[in-house]
SEDOZA-735696 format. One record per atom (N, C-alpha, C, O, CB): residue in three letters; x, y, z. Coordinates in steps of 0.2 Angstrom, whole numbers, plus 5000, padded with zeros to 4 digits. Atoms other than C-alpha are relative to their C-alpha. Glycine has a CB too. Example, Ala and Ser with C-alpha at 12.3 -4.5 7.8 and 13.67 -1.06 7.14 Angstrom:
ALA500449945000ALA506249785039ALA500450065000ALA500950055003ALA499550005006SER499649944999SER506849955036SER499650055003SER499950115004SER500250024993
//
This chain:
MET499650045000MET487149754947MET500550045007MET500550105007MET500349984992LYS499750004993LYS488249764966LYS500850034994LYS501150014989LYS500049915006ARG499250005000ARG489849854966ARG500649975001ARG500549935006ARG500250035002ILE499750044998ILE491349784968ILE500350035004ILE500550085002ILE500349984997PRO499349984996PRO492549814982PRO500450034999PRO500950004997PRO500349975002SER499449985002SER493749954981SER500549945002SER500949934998SER500150075003TRP499750035001TRP494649824989TRP500449964996TRP501049954996TRP499950005002ILE500050065004ILE494549684979ILE500450024992ILE500849994989ILE499249965000THR499549995008THR495049794962THR500650045003THR501050064999THR499550064992TYR499449984999TYR496349864973TYR500649945001TYR501149954997TYR500050035005THR499850075003THR497049684975THR500349984997THR500949984997THR499649964999VAL500050035006VAL496749624959VAL500550044995VAL500750014990VAL499350014997LEU499649945005LEU497749784951LEU500750005003LEU501250014999LEU499650105000ARG499350014996ARG499249764963ARG500249944996ARG500549934991ARG499949985009LEU499750065002LEU499449604959LEU500349994992LEU500949964991LEU499349955000LEU499849995006LEU499449624941LEU500650044998LEU501150024994LEU499550044997VAL499450005002VAL500649744942VAL500549965002VAL501049974999VAL500150055001PHE499550045000PHE501749624948PHE500049944996PHE500649924994PHE500149995005VAL499950075004VAL501249454939VAL500350044993VAL500850014991VAL499149944998VAL499949985006VAL501449564922VAL500749994998VAL500849974993VAL499850064998PRO499249954999PRO503349624925PRO500249935000PRO500649914996PRO500450075008LEU499850074997LEU503549434933LEU500149964992LEU500649964989LEU499349965008VAL500150015006VAL503049354917VAL500350014994VAL500449974989VAL499550014999ILE499749965006ILE503849474905ILE500749975003ILE500949924999ILE500050105000LEU499350034998LEU505549434913LEU500149955000LEU500649944996LEU500350005006LEU499850045002LEU505349264914LEU500049974995LEU500449924995LEU499949975003LEU499849995003LEU505149254898LEU500450004995LEU500449974990LEU499850015000LEU499449975003LEU506549344893LEU500749955003LEU501249955000LEU500050085002GLY499650044999GLY507549224902GLY500250015005GLY500649965007GLY500550004996VAL499749964996VAL508049314917VAL500049945005VAL499649895005VAL499650085001ILE500150074994ILE508449194933ILE499550035003ILE499350095002ILE500750005007TRP500750014997TRP506649164944TRP500150065003TRP500050125001TRP499749925005TRP499649974992TRP507549244962TRP500250084996TRP500150135000TRP501049965003LEU499449945001LEU508449394950LEU498850044996LEU498650094993LEU501349974991SER500750015005SER506349394941SER499650035004SER499350085003SER499649934997VAL500349994996VAL505449404956VAL500250055003VAL499850105000VAL500049975003ILE499749925002ILE506449564963ILE499950014997ILE499450054999ILE500450024998ALA499949915006ALA506549664948ALA499250005001ALA499050055004ALA500350014989ALA500649985001ALA504649634946ALA499450025006ALA498850045006ALA499849944997ALA500249964995ALA504249674963ALA500250065001ALA499750095004ALA500149975004LEU499849945001LEU505049824963LEU499950044993LEU500150104993LEU500650005002ILE500449985005ILE504449874948ILE499150005001ILE498850055001ILE500249954994GLY500750014996GLY502749824954GLY499850055006GLY499250085006GLY500149935004LEU500049944996LEU503049934968LEU500050084997LEU499450114997LEU500749995004CYS500049965006CYS503350084957CYS499750044998CYS499850104997CYS500050004997LEU500549985006LEU501950074945LEU499550005004LEU499150045002LEU500049944993SER500549974995SER500650064960SER500250065003SER499750105000SER499949965006TYR499849944998TYR501350214968TYR499950054999TYR499850095002TYR500450005000ILE500149935003ILE501250324955ILE499449974996ILE499450024992ILE500650044996PHE500650025005PHE499650234944PHE499449955004PHE498949925002PHE500349954992LEU500850034995LEU498550174959LEU499950035004LEU499650005008LEU499849935005SER500249974993SER498350304971SER499450015002SER499150025007SER500250065001ARG500749984998ARG496650334965ARG499649935005ARG499349945010ARG499550024991PRO500150074999PRO496250144970PRO500150015007PRO499650025011PRO500549954995ARG499750014990ARG497350134990ARG499550085003ARG499350095008ARG501450035000ASN500549974993ASN496250294993ASN499350025001ASN499050065005ASN500250065001ALA500450014998ALA494850234990ALA499949955004ALA499349955006ALA499750014995VAL500150044998VAL495250084998VAL500350025009VAL500249985013VAL500249944995SER500249974996SER495750195014SER499650045003SER499650055009SER500250015000SER500449964996SER494450295015SER499249955003SER498849975007SER499950074995ASP500350054998ASP493450145016ASP500149945007ASP499749915010ASP500249984995LEU500050024995LEU494450075030LEU500050055006LEU500150045012LEU500549964999TYR500049964994TYR494250235039TYR499250005002TYR499050015007TYR500450075000ALA500849994997ALA492350255039ALA499849925003ALA499249905005ALA499350024992VAL500350064996VAL492250065045VAL500350025008VAL500050025013VAL500249914996ARG499750004994ARG493450105058ARG499650085006ARG499650085012ARG500950004997HIS500649964995HIS492350265065HIS499250014997HIS499050064994HIS500450095000ARG500449995001ARG490850225062ARG499750045006ARG500150045010ARG499849964998ASP500449984994ASP489450325076ASP499849945004ASP500049925010ASP499450044997LYS500150074994LYS488950165083LYS500249924999LYS500149874995LYS499249985001PRO499750095004PRO489749995081PRO499449964998PRO498849975000PRO500549935007ALA500450105003ALA489049825073ALA500050005005ALA500650025007ALA500349944996ARG500250084998ARG488149715088ARG500149964996ARG500249974990ARG499449985002SER500050055003SER488349555086SER499449965005SER499250005010SER500849974999GLU500050044994GLU487349405097GLU500450015005GLU500350035010GLU500149954998ASP499450024997ASP489049355100ASP500350055004ASP500750035008ASP500549984997ASP499949934996ASP489349545109ASP499549975006ASP499749965012ASP499750064995ASP500349994993ASP487849515119ASP500249955005ASP500249975011ASP499350015000VAL499650084996VAL488449315126VAL500450055003VAL500450065009VAL500549934994GLU499349994997GLU489949395129GLU499850055007GLU500050035013GLU500650044994ASP499949984995ASP489249545140ASP499649985006ASP499750005011ASP500050034999ALA500250054993ALA488149425150ALA500249985002ALA500249995008ALA499849975001ALA499750034994ALA489449305155ALA500550035003ALA500850015007ALA500349954998VAL499649974995VAL490449445160VAL499650045007VAL499750035013VAL500450064996ASP500850014996ASP488849515169ASP499949975005ASP499950005011ASP499549984997ARG500050074995ARG488649355179ARG500749995004ARG500849975010ARG499949924994GLU499450034997GLU490449325182GLU500350085006GLU500750075010GLU500749994991ARG500049944997ARG490449515191ARG499449995008ARG499549995014ARG499750064993GLY500749994994GLY488749485200GLY500349935003GLY499949925008GLY499049994997ASP499850054996ASP489649315208ASP500750035004ASP500950025009ASP500149934996GLN499649974994GLN491049415214GLN499950035005GLN500150025010GLN500550034998ASN500349974997ASN490149525220ASN499549975007ASN499350015011ASN499850034997ALA500650034994ALA488949425233ALA500549975003ALA500449945009ALA499449944998
//
């Protein structure tokens, strides 16, 4: 079974940390815009306290992708490089 990417796990947890307080506040009859603001603040605090491990996993994955030894090349990169080389050749002629 494949491992779930860390960014998906973190995103789902962050959404849950926002949505659960929002639903509770709305069920308690708090005005919707005040519920949204309060849920955002509650979600921010809870995610800062309890989601440090998933947040660190996401940042480690991003760092690994950004600092690869050899960047991943695609066919599109080769086509663009060839077009730039042709353009430089036309200008030098």
